[in-house]
SERO-4910 file (N, C-alpha, C, O; in steps of 0.05 Angstrom, whole numbers):
BEGIN
 pado doro    nc1    nc2    nc3   cac1   cac2   cac3    cc1    cc2    cc3    oc1    oc2    oc3
  Unk    A     21    -16      0     12     -7     -5      6     25     -2     -3     33     20
  Unk    A     12     43    -22     28     67    -24     21    100      0     -1    111      2
  Unk    A     39    107     11     22    127     25     26    155      9     47    161     -3
  Unk    A     -7    175     12     -8    189    -21      4    216     -8     -2    234    -24
  Unk    A     25    232     25     31    224     29     57    249     30     56    273     36
  Unk    A     80    231     20    101    229      1    101    248     -9    112    269     -1
  Unk    A     89    247    -27    104    273    -56     89    304    -59     92    323    -74
  Unk    A     73    299    -36     64    329    -39     91    344    -26    106    335     -9
  Unk    A     92    377    -40    103    390    -29     95    409     -2     74    404     11
  Unk    A    111    428      5    103    445     34    115    467     18    134    471      2
  Unk    A     86    487     32    101    519     11    120    517     26    124    503     45
  Unk    A    143    547      5    169    545     13    152    585     27    130    594     19
  Unk    A    168    596     44    169    609     58    188    622     59    207    610     68
  Unk    A    196    662     48    214    675     44    227    682     74    213    695     90
  Unk    A    266    667     85    253    677    109    282    710    105    298    721     89
  Unk    A    274    710    126    291    733    140    310    732    141    313    717    160
  Unk    A    347    743    127    358    739    137    372    758    132    381    761    109
  Unk    A    379    778    154    376    793    162    382    787    187    387    806    202
  Unk    A    382    753    199    396    754    233    419    750    229    432    748    249
  Unk    A    434    746    204    469    742    214    482    767    213    506    767    217
  Unk    A    470    790    207    475    805    206    480    821    235    463    816    252
  Unk    A    511    847    243    508    853    259    495    857    275    482    837    271
  Unk    A    478    872    304    466    885    322    457    913    314    439    912    330
  Unk    A    454    940    301    453    960    300    438    973    308    418    969    295
  Unk    A    432    993    330    413   1009    333    425   1051    336    447   1059    342
  Unk    A    407   1063    329    412   1090    322    444   1104    315    458   1124    317
  Unk    A    443   1067    300    485   1081    282    498   1079    287    519   1088    279
  Unk    A    493   1059    316    505   1046    334    521   1014    326    521   1014    301
  Unk    A    532    995    333    542    972    326    548    964    333    572    968    330
  Unk    A    539    937    356    549    916    356    557    922    387    543    938    399
  Unk    A    581    910    402    581    920    432    580    959    438    575    968    461
  Unk    A    584    972    422    580    994    424    544   1002    435    537   1010    458
  Unk    A    532   1000    421    501    998    440    509    978    457    514    962    439
  Unk    A    516    962    485    510    956    506    532    982    525    531    983    549
  Unk    A    551   1000    509    573   1017    517    545   1040    527    536   1048    548
  Unk    A    540   1045    499    516   1075    499    490   1058    522    473   1072    532
  Unk    A    491   1034    525    457   1028    545    475   1048    580    469   1068    593
  Unk    A    500   1026    579    506   1026    606    519   1070    622    517   1086    641
  Unk    A    530   1065    597    529   1098    606    513   1115    603    522   1138    604
  Unk    A    479   1111    598    466   1124    595    442   1111    633    439   1129    650
  Unk    A    431   1088    639    428   1085    653    447   1071    679    439   1053    693
  Unk    A    482   1088    681    502   1102    710    512   1129    711    525   1138    729
  Unk    A    497   1150    674    490   1171    680    466   1179    697    468   1198    713
  Unk    A    435   1159    695    420   1154    709    413   1142    741    395   1150    756
  Unk    A    426   1129    743    447   1122    766    461   1143    796    461   1145    821
  Unk    A    472   1154    772    493   1158    792    477   1198    781    488   1219    788
  Unk    A    461   1197    770    451   1230    787    438   1230    811    445   1243    830
  Unk    A    413   1211    809    394   1192    842    416   1189    868    410   1196    890
  Unk    A    451   1175    858    450   1176    891    475   1200    898    487   1203    919
  Unk    A    480   1220    869    487   1242    884    450   1266    888    442   1287    899
  Unk    A    445   1253    877    407   1287    894    405   1281    915    400   1297    933
  Unk    A    410   1250    922    400   1234    953    429   1247    966    424   1260    986
  Unk    A    458   1245    961    458   1251    978    480   1273    984    495   1269   1003
  Unk    A    484   1301    965    474   1337    967    449   1331    980    451   1345   1001
  Unk    A    420   1316    980    398   1335    992    404   1318   1021    384   1316   1036
  Unk    A    429   1305   1032    437   1290   1051    451   1307   1071    450   1303   1095
  Unk    A    462   1324   1060    494   1335   1074    467   1366   1082    462   1376   1104
  Unk    A    453   1376   1050    443   1406   1048    426   1400   1082    422   1418   1099
  Unk    A    417   1364   1085    397   1365   1103    418   1357   1138    408   1338   1150
  Unk    A    434   1364   1146    455   1359   1158    455   1387   1171    447   1394   1193
  Unk    A    477   1409   1135    495   1437   1156    453   1441   1172    448   1435   1196
  Unk    A    437   1449   1157    408   1452   1158    404   1453   1194    408   1473   1208
  Unk    A    394   1423   1206    393   1424   1229    419   1422   1250    414   1416   1274
  Unk    A    444   1426   1244    451   1446   1243    461   1471   1269    474   1475   1290
  Unk    A    444   1483   1249    440   1507   1263    419   1503   1284    420   1515   1305
  Unk    A    394   1482   1278    382   1477   1299    357   1481   1297    347   1474   1275
  Unk    A    337   1496   1322    314   1493   1314    301   1527   1335    281   1536   1344
  Unk    A    320   1530   1333    318   1563   1343    334   1583   1317    337   1608   1315
  Unk    A    339   1567   1303    355   1582   1278    335   1615   1259    345   1636   1251
  Unk    A    296   1603   1258    283   1627   1257    287   1651   1260    293   1663   1281
  Unk    A    283   1660   1239    279   1692   1252    251   1693   1267    231   1683   1258
  Unk    A    252   1705   1291    239   1726   1298    234   1754   1298    253   1770   1295
  Unk    A    216   1760   1301    202   1782   1311    196   1792   1334    173   1786   1341
  Unk    A    219   1816   1361    185   1825   1379    192   1845   1364    202   1858   1346
  Unk    A    172   1837   1393    140   1868   1389    130   1860   1393    131   1837   1401
  Unk    A     95   1891   1388     73   1881   1387     66   1900   1361     67   1924   1356
  Unk    A     55   1872   1341     45   1887   1321     16   1888   1312      1   1870   1318
  Unk    A      5   1912   1294    -18   1912   1297    -30   1913   1257    -20   1924   1238
  Unk    A    -46   1901   1258    -55   1896   1226    -79   1907   1234    -92   1914   1254
  Unk    A    -77   1905   1199   -103   1928   1195   -125   1914   1197   -122   1897   1214
  Unk    A   -161   1913   1181   -174   1895   1169   -166   1880   1129   -174   1895   1111
  Unk    A   -157   1862   1124   -153   1873   1103   -184   1859   1090   -182   1849   1068
  Unk    A   -206   1859   1100   -211   1859   1078   -243   1888   1079   -251   1902   1097
  Unk    A   -248   1884   1058   -258   1922   1044   -289   1927   1043   -305   1919   1025
  Unk    A   -297   1943   1069   -329   1942   1070   -348   1955   1034   -373   1955   1033
***
């Protein structure tokens, strides 16, 4: 008994041959993409760390001045009505 399926051909589909080409993104090729991504990530992370450290240092200097560093006016102040009838 012979099988009818042996002589059937499957349809051919075009293959994308660009997979063998080097990786490219916005003009950067290969390993330079990873260098650019690392530089951008490092810059963002560096900015966050510098922002936190700078805020901590400023907070230390403000705290060093203490609770009584606010300017207080001495005397009696009379405020006139700010609403006009």
